[in-house]
N, C-alpha and C positions, 0 to 999 in steps of 0.2 A: 176635367179635374174632379176628383171625388170630394164629397162633403159629408159632414156628420149627419146621420139619419138616412143616408142613401142606401138603396138596395144594391148589393155588390156580390161578387163571386171571386173565387180564387182556386187555382189548381194546386192540390196538395197531396203528396203520396199517391199519385195515380188516380185521384178522384177530384171532383169539383165540389167545393164547399160553398154554400149560400148563406147569406146573412145580412145584417145591418151594420153600417159603419158607426162605431160608438166613440171613436177618438182619433184625432189626427195631430201629429206633432211635426212641426216644421224644423228640420235639422239644417236648414240653410241650403245645401246643394241637393237635398232630397227630403221627402216626407215619409214618416212612419205612420202606418194606418193600423188601427185595431178594429176588428170586425167580430161582433157577436154572432155565433153560428146558430142556424135554425135548430129548432127542437131541443133546446137546452144543451147543445153540443159544446158549450164552452166558448172560447174566443181564440182568435188567431191574430198574430201581429207580424206584419211584414212591410217591406217598402211599397210605396204606392204603385209603382210600376208593375207589381205582381198582381194587383187587383184589376178588375174591370167592372163597369156597370152591368147590372143583371136585370133581365126582364122576367126572371122566374117569379111565379106568383108566391105570395106569402103563405106559409103553412097555416092551416086552420088553428084557431085559438083552442087551447086546452082549457076546459072549464075548471074553475076553482070551487071546491066545495066549502071554502071558508070565506068569511067576511069580517070586516072590522068589528071588534068586540067579542068574537068567538074565543072560547077557551080551547087550548090545544096542548098536546104533549110533545116534547122534543127530546129525543134520546141521543146523547153523545157520550162516548167513552163508557158505555154501560150504565150511565145515570140518566134518569128521566126527569125532566123539568116541566113544571106546569107554567104556561104562559098565556098571554092574551094578545090577539091579533091587533096590531095598530094600523097596518096598511097593506094592501094587496096591489102589486104592480105587475107589469108584464115585460119580459125580455123577449121581444119578437112575439112568440106565441105561447110561452111558458109562464105560468104564474109564479111570482116570488112574493114572500111575505116578510114583513118586519114584525117581530114578535117580542114583547117585553116580558121579562121575568122579575120576580122579587120586587114588585111594585114599581118597576121602571128603573131599578138600579143597574140592570144589565139587559142586553137585547141581542138578537141575532137576526140577520137577513139571509134567508135560504129559500130554495125551491119549495113550493107549497107541498110537494110530495114528501118532503122531509118531516112533515108534521102529521099527527093523528088526532082525531077528535077527543075532547076531554069534557067531563062534566064541570059545570061552573062550581066554584067553591061555595060552601055554605055561607049564606049571608049573615051578617051580624044581627043580633036582636036589637030592637029599638032602644035607644039610650038618650040621656041628656046631651050627649055630644053631637047628636044629629042636628042640633041648633047652631053649632059652631062650624066654621070652615076657614080655610086659608085660600086667599085669592091674590092675584097680581104678583105671583111668585117670579122673581127675577134673579138670575145669577149676577154677581157683582165682581168687580176687580178686587183682589185682596190676596192674602196668603193662602196657601193650599194645604195646610195641615188638616183642614176640613173645608167643606164647600161654602164659600162666602155667598150670601144671598140676602134679599129683603123681600118681605111679603106683607100683606094686610090680613088682619084677623077680623072675621065677621061673626055677628050674632044675629040669628034670624034674618040673614041677608044684608044686614047693616054693618058698615065698617065701624069697629069699636077700638081699633088700635093697630099696631104694627109689630113686626118681629124682624130681627136681622142677626146675621152672624158674620164676623169679620174674617173668618177663615183661619184664625190662629189656633184652632183646636179647642177653644173654650166653649162654654154653653151659650145658647142663644140669649140675646138681649131683647126685652119686651118693653114697648112703649104703649102701655094700656092704663087707663084709669084704675086706681088701686082696688076699688070695690069690684069692678068688672074682672080684673085680673084674679082676685081671690075666688070669684065665682067660677071662672074658667079653671083654675087650679083644682077646685073642689070637684067639678064635673070630670076633669081628666083623671083625678085620683080614683074615682069610682070606675071609670072606663078601663084604666090600667089594671086595677085590682081584679077585674073580671077576666082579662085576657093575658096579662103579663106576669112577670116574676116580681114578687114583693121586694127583692133586694135591689131592684132597679127603679123603685118608686120615685126616688129623687130626680130621675131623668125623664119622668113620664110626660111632662109637658113638651120637652124637646122631641121626644119620640112621636107624640101625637102630631106635632107640626110636620115632621118628616113624612108621616103617613098621609096626613090630610093634603099635603102639597104634591104628593107623587102617587103612592100606592092606592089611595082611595079613589083617585081620579082614573086609575087604570083598572079598577074593578077588584082590587085586592081588599080582602076583609081585614078588620083589625086583628082578628084571631090569627090570620096568616102572617100579618106584619110582625106581630109580637111572638110568633112561634119560636124564633131564635133565642129568646130570653129564657123560655121555659126549660128547666133541666140544668141551667147554668148555676154554678156556685162560686162564691168568692172566699 
């Protein structure tokens, strides 16, 4: 009987395909098997009786030129997107990568050969916001007009308050001592004025929370995060 992870082979269209069993579904009177084919050849699904155990050696690993934290370009439908590598895994002998774009708001998992090297984006200049951070970010149950979450706010590594959003589409709520909150707002105002659009200044603190909890940790600069604001009018 075949099992997940076993080396197997199957005759298909006049040739023998080799690979690794990736999934088995019990249909009661028979079992359906899915096998990932060697050398990035995709996958094949058929009844278990059509497969057999294989003694064929595994193909040599294809080296991956990328590692976690590398910046890459990914082109799809004629558009090129800048992303950062989150994880490199192997399907038998071919490297696949999970790459985040736009500060982690979107991602793709594709063969490493689908990506090309890219230069790291320009780093932000030092600012007062370097002392502040968001930690312990957690998604919460709630409405989904926006993302419900809770997180902690730190100043120089020390927790000084919290922030949450109930997911009903409103602004974030802050539980921070008033003098510290005013200090945070002042620093955020300066940060946003440097990289963002003045017409969105009233939402600067929420925008910083979004960046500090996602994009910043993925290597996205503040300038990249706020790029979408620039040029917009109301």
